[in-house]
C-alpha positions as CSV (number, residue, x, y, z in Angstrom):
1,X,-2.9,-8.7,33.3
2,X,-4.6,-7.4,30.2
3,X,-4.8,-9.9,27.3
4,X,-2.6,-9.4,24.3
5,X,-5.7,-9.3,22.0
6,X,-6.8,-6.0,23.6
7,X,-3.6,-4.3,22.7
8,X,-3.8,-5.7,19.1
9,X,-7.3,-4.4,18.7
10,X,-6.3,-1.0,20.0
11,X,-3.3,-0.9,17.7
12,X,-5.3,-2.0,14.7
13,X,-8.0,0.7,15.4
14,X,-5.3,3.4,15.7
15,X,-3.5,2.2,12.5
16,X,-6.8,2.1,10.6
17,X,-7.7,5.6,11.7
18,X,-4.2,6.8,10.6
19,X,-4.6,5.2,7.2
20,X,-8.0,6.8,6.8
21,X,-6.5,10.1,7.8
22,X,-3.7,9.9,5.2
23,X,-6.1,8.9,2.4
24,X,-9.0,11.2,3.2
25,X,-7.4,14.4,4.4
26,X,-6.1,17.3,2.2
27,X,-4.2,19.3,4.8
28,X,-0.5,18.5,5.1
29,X,-0.6,19.0,8.9
30,X,-3.5,16.5,9.3
31,X,-1.7,14.0,7.1
32,X,1.4,14.4,9.2
33,X,-0.7,13.7,12.3
34,X,-2.2,10.6,10.7
35,X,1.3,9.3,9.9
36,X,2.3,9.8,13.5
37,X,-0.8,8.0,14.7
38,X,0.2,5.0,12.5
39,X,3.7,5.0,14.0
40,X,2.3,5.1,17.5
41,X,0.1,2.1,16.7
42,X,3.2,0.2,15.6
43,X,4.9,1.2,18.8
44,X,2.0,-0.2,20.9
45,X,2.2,-3.4,18.9
46,X,5.9,-3.8,19.4
47,X,5.8,-3.1,23.1
48,X,2.8,-5.5,23.6
49,X,4.6,-8.3,21.8
50,X,7.9,-7.6,23.6
51,X,6.2,-7.8,27.0
52,X,4.1,-10.9,26.3
53,X,6.6,-13.0,24.3
54,X,10.0,-12.2,26.0
55,X,9.8,-10.0,29.1
56,X,13.4,-10.6,29.9
57,X,14.7,-9.2,26.6
58,X,14.3,-5.5,25.8
59,X,14.6,-5.8,22.0
60,X,11.0,-4.7,21.3
61,X,11.3,-1.8,23.8
62,X,14.5,-0.6,22.2
63,X,13.0,-0.7,18.7
64,X,10.0,1.3,20.1
65,X,12.4,4.0,21.5
66,X,14.1,4.2,18.1
67,X,10.7,4.5,16.3
68,X,9.7,7.3,18.7
69,X,13.0,9.1,18.1
70,X,12.7,8.8,14.3
71,X,9.1,10.0,14.5
72,X,10.2,13.1,16.5
73,X,12.8,14.0,13.9
74,X,10.3,13.4,11.1
75,X,7.8,15.7,12.6
76,X,10.4,18.5,12.9
77,X,11.5,18.2,9.4
78,X,8.1,17.8,7.8
79,X,6.7,20.7,9.8
80,X,9.5,22.9,8.6
81,X,8.7,21.9,5.0
82,X,4.9,22.5,5.5
83,X,5.6,25.9,7.0
84,X,7.8,26.8,4.0
85,X,5.2,25.7,1.6
86,X,2.5,27.7,3.5
87,X,4.6,30.8,3.4
88,X,5.3,30.5,-0.4
89,X,1.8,29.4,-1.5
90,X,-0.4,30.6,1.4
91,X,-2.0,27.1,1.6
92,X,-1.2,23.8,3.3
93,X,-3.5,21.9,1.0
94,X,-1.7,19.1,-0.7
95,X,-3.9,19.2,-3.8
96,X,-2.8,22.7,-4.6
97,X,0.9,22.1,-4.0
98,X,1.5,19.9,-7.0
99,X,4.6,21.6,-8.3
100,X,7.8,22.2,-6.3
101,X,10.0,24.8,-7.7
102,X,12.5,27.2,-6.2
C-alpha cells in the first residue's frame, strides 16, 4: 500500500501549481484551469484521508464526488462567461477586462 505521505506530497504539489497559475497567468481560461487543478488537489487529499483513516465510512468519498460535481458546474458557467467576454471585447486577458458593463 502506498504511504499517505506520497498522496500528501502529490496534492501539495498540484495545489501549489494551481496557486501559481492563478497568480501568474493573465488568460481567463488558464486561470480557470488552475482553479480546477487546485480543486483536484483537494479531492486527492480528501480521498487519501478517507481511505487511510476510516475505510469503512464513505464520507470523504462522498465529499469528493460533490466537489467534482460543483467543479463541473463551475467550469460550464465560467467558460460561458469567458466566451461572452471574448465575443464582446475580443480578448480573454483578465487585465484588459476591468469594467463590466452591459
